[in-house]
N, C-alpha and C positions, 0 to 999 in steps of 0.2 A: 556640537558633537564632543563627547567626553574623550579625553586622551586615552583612557583605558576603560573598556566596557566591563561592567560588573558581570560575574559569572554566577548564575542562579541555578537552583535545583527546582524544577517545576513540581516535584513531589512535596516540597516543603514551603515553597513560596506562597504566601497568602493570596488567595483570589487569582490564581494563575490564569484560569480560563476567562475570567473577567478582564484581565489585562489584554489577552489575545483579542477579545471582541472589539477593542478600540482600533484595530488595524484591519482593513478589508482584505489584506493579503494573507492573513492568518488562516490556517486550515486545520482539519482534524488532526493531522500528523504532528502539529505543533502542540497539541493539547496535553493536559495532565493525564487523562486516562490512557492515551497511547504510551506516554512515557512510563506510566506505572506498569503496563503490560510488559514492555521491554525490560524494565529493571527487575521486575519480580520473576519473569520467565527465565531470564538468562544471566541475571546479576550484572547487567551492564550498568555503567556509572554515568549519570547525566551531567553534562557541563553545557549550560545554555548561556551563550554570550548575549546579553540583553541590555537595551538602553530605552528608557522611557523619558519623555519630556512633556511637561504640562498634562500629566495623567494620560498620556497616549503612548502606545508602543511604537517606537521609531525603528528599532533594530533588533533582530533576533537571528542568531546563528545557533541552531540546536545541534548538539553533538552528544553521542553516546560513546564512551570508551569501551571497546570490546577486545577480547583476546584474539590472537591469531593462532592458527593451527600449528604454525612453526615455532610458537613461543613469542612472547612480547605482546605489545598492545597496539591498537590503532584507533583512530577517531573516525566515526561514521555519522553523517548527517542525512538521514537517520537509518538505522538497520531496518530491513524488511519494509521499506517505505518507498512507494513508487516515485513520488516527487515531494520534496520538502524544501522548496526554493528559499534562499535567504531573504529575509525581510531587512533590507539594508539600502543605503544610498549607493550611488555609483561614483566612479571617478576616484579622486585622491582619497576620499573618506573610505571607500571600499578597500583600497589598497592598504590603508592603515589597519582596517579590521582584519584583513587576511594576515598581515604581519603579526598582529597580536595572537591570532589563532595558531600560527606556525610557531611562534615563540613558546606558547603554552604546550604545543605538541612536542617540541624538542625537550622541554622540561619534564614531560611525562614519559619520554622515551618511546613515543609512537613510531611505528614503522611507516604508517601512511595516514592520510586524511582524505576521505572521499565525500563528495557532496553532489547533490543534484541542484540544478538551477536554471536560469534563463540566459541572459546575455550580460551578466556582471563582468565576466572576464573578457579580455581582448581576444581578437580572432586568432592570434598566434599561440594561444594556450591549448594544448591537446585536449580533445573532447571525444567522448563516445555519445552518439545520438540515438535516441529512441523516438518513436511516434507516441503522442498522447492524444486521447480522444475524450470528448465531453458532449453530453446531450443537453440542449436547452429545454427546460421544462416549463410548463404553465399549468394553470388550474384545470384546463380542459385536456384530459388525456388523449382524446380523439384527435386533437390538433397535433399532438406529438406523434401519434400513430400514423398520420398521413405522411410524415417524413420518412417512414420506414421503407426499405426496399421491398420489391415484390416478393423476393425470396424469403425475407424475414416475416412478412405478413402471412405467407403460405405456411411457414413453419409453425407460427402461432395457431393458425387455423387447424393444421394437422394434429397438433398436440391436443387441442380441444376435442377434435373428432375421435382421437384415439382413446378418449376418456381420462386424460390426465387432468388432475385437479390441483390448483395452486393456492397458496396461502402465504401470509406473512406472520411470523411468530417471534416472540421474545422470551420463549421458555428455555430452560436448561436442556430439555429433551431435544429441542430443535438443533442446538449446537452439537449434541451427541450424534444426532442423525447426520448432520453435515459432516462431522469428522469421519464417520464410517464411509461416506461417499468420497470424501477428500483423500482418504487412504487409497481407495481403489483408483482414483484419478492419478495420484502421484505415482503409483506403481506402474500404471499404463504408460506414463511418460518416462519411466526409468529414473524416478526421483524419490528420495525418502520424504515422508511427511514430517512436518514439525511435530513435536510431542503434543499429546492431548492437553497437557497442562497449559500450553500456550493458548489454546482455544478456550479452555475453562476460565483463564484470566480475562480473555476478551469478553466472555459472557459476564464475568463478575464486574469488571470495571467499565465496560463499554455498553453492552446490550442491556444489562440490568439497570443501568443508570439512564436509559433512554437515549443513548447516542449511537444506537445501531439496531439492526434486526437481521433475522434470517428469512429469506424467501425460499419456500419449499414447493416441490412438485411431486405428487404421488400418483402412482398407477395401481389400481386395485388395492388402495389403502397402504401401499408400500412406497416410502420416499425413494425416488429414483434420481432426483436432481435437486441441488440447493446452491445458494449463494449467500455470502455475508456482506452486508452493507454498513458503512459508517456514516454518521451524521454530524454536521457542525454548522450551526447557524441555519441558513436556508440551502446549504449545499450538501450533496451526498456523494459517497465514494463506493464504487463496486470493487471490493477488495479480493474476495476469495470465491471461487466457483468450483463445483464438483458434480459428478454424475456417475451413475452405474453404467458401464459400457454395454451391458446386456440390453439396455433399453434406449440406446441411442436413436433407434428408428422412430421413437415416439416424439422426438423434438421437445422433450420436457424442459431442457435447459433454456430454450427460447421462451417458454411459458413462464419460467421463473423470472426472467428479466422483465417481461411484460407485466407480471403481477407486481414486481417492485416499482416499476415506473408508474403504474396506476396509483399505487399507495403514495408515492412521493408527490404526485400531482394533487391528489386529494388533500395532502397535508402541506400544500403551498411551498414545496421546495422548487427552487429555480434552476438548479443545475445538477447533473449527475456525471461525475468523472468516471471514465472507464479504465483509467490507469495507463501504464506504459506498455508498449509493444516493441519488440525487437524489429529492427529495420527489415530483416530477412524473413520475418514471420508473416508471410502473405495471407495465410489462412485466418489468423487472429485479426489482422488488420481488416480483412474483408468482413469478418463477423461484426466488428465494431462499426464499420462504415454502414453496414446494413441497418443499423438503428438510427440512421440520420445524424450520426455524430460529427462534430467539427473535428478536424485533424490538425494537430500542431506537432512541434518537435520538443523534445526534452533533452537537456544536456547533462552528462555526468562527467565530473572532473575528479582526478586523483592526484594528490601530492605525495611524492616519495621522499621521505625524510633523509634516507641514505644518499640519494642523488641530489637532494636539495632543489628539486624542480617538479613541476607537474609533468605527468607521463600520460601516454595515450590510454592505457588501461591496465589494471591488475586483475581484471575479471576474466573468466573463461566461461563461455556458454556450454562447453562440453562437460558432461557429467561423467566422472570416472566410474567404471563398473555399471554403466547404465543398463546393459544387457542383463547382468546378474540381478540388479534391483527389480527388473521387470518380472522375474520369476521367483523372487525371494518370498518365502512365507511371511505373512503379515506380521507375526510377532517379531521376527528378525528385522523386518522393515521398520517397525516402530523403534526398535533399539538403535538402528542406524540413524534415524532422524533425531533421536534424543541426544546422541553423541555428537553429530555433525553440525546441527543448526546453531549451536552456540558460537561456532567459528565462521559459519557461512553467512555473515551479516553484511 
């Protein structure tokens, strides 16, 4: 292990994704396309602490420097990313890596450093926990289907009976349709949507390069549900979902997921991650369990530089002005998202 890890920029490092492929723990969120989306959409600055030995990736701590709404900067591993666990040794070597990151953060004037991970830290380090879920895939989609709950199978059947038609798309029009539905979904939840430029960059750097797709469901030729999936190696990620609340009775969202799973099975993918779920969100947890998903936990850690210690959390699940956002006209909602998302990383 080197005394000091080189800090690389995945946007300029030659063959970055090829480097990632040498370590089985690497994921889409470590990749250059995701770094490019974050950097171009919000002008975040990448600092990836990296160590390679014998042409193999041994250590990777990806960090984006982002602004805070109160002024100043922070380090995030990584923004808008469900889980991006450190690829690193444990024990004394890990403590040395953390010290290097903290020294760097102090030199950059960071207010905090947040990261998601597994069990790298000792039990006495404050942590916020989430559930994570993943589905094991195989070439035979019907084998995967048999593991679904009775309710999930019934929803798929109902959507088909209602006349919902599903498809997989990699066109720019599909991301436009997704965003229209995503805006409706975010307003229903009292949340501003990310700016459309964020999703147009996802199309440009991820979907157009073959590392993602949009699954759509239409009723009477009108898209009513959609989801965005990312791909890396033989693993896939269910990242964004959206639907028109006027058509919730059609169960179109369930057909979107089933369409995506069938496509992934046909194309030899072995795992589909369903991302993180807040511990108290029983509805989302039940939805994911209905797909036969394995359940685990995901840890989030935050270091506060002013306190010089890890703290329980600097995040709040409460959304200011949520009631107002639910009734806000869509043009104003888009403006709110454009202003706020740069800081809500």
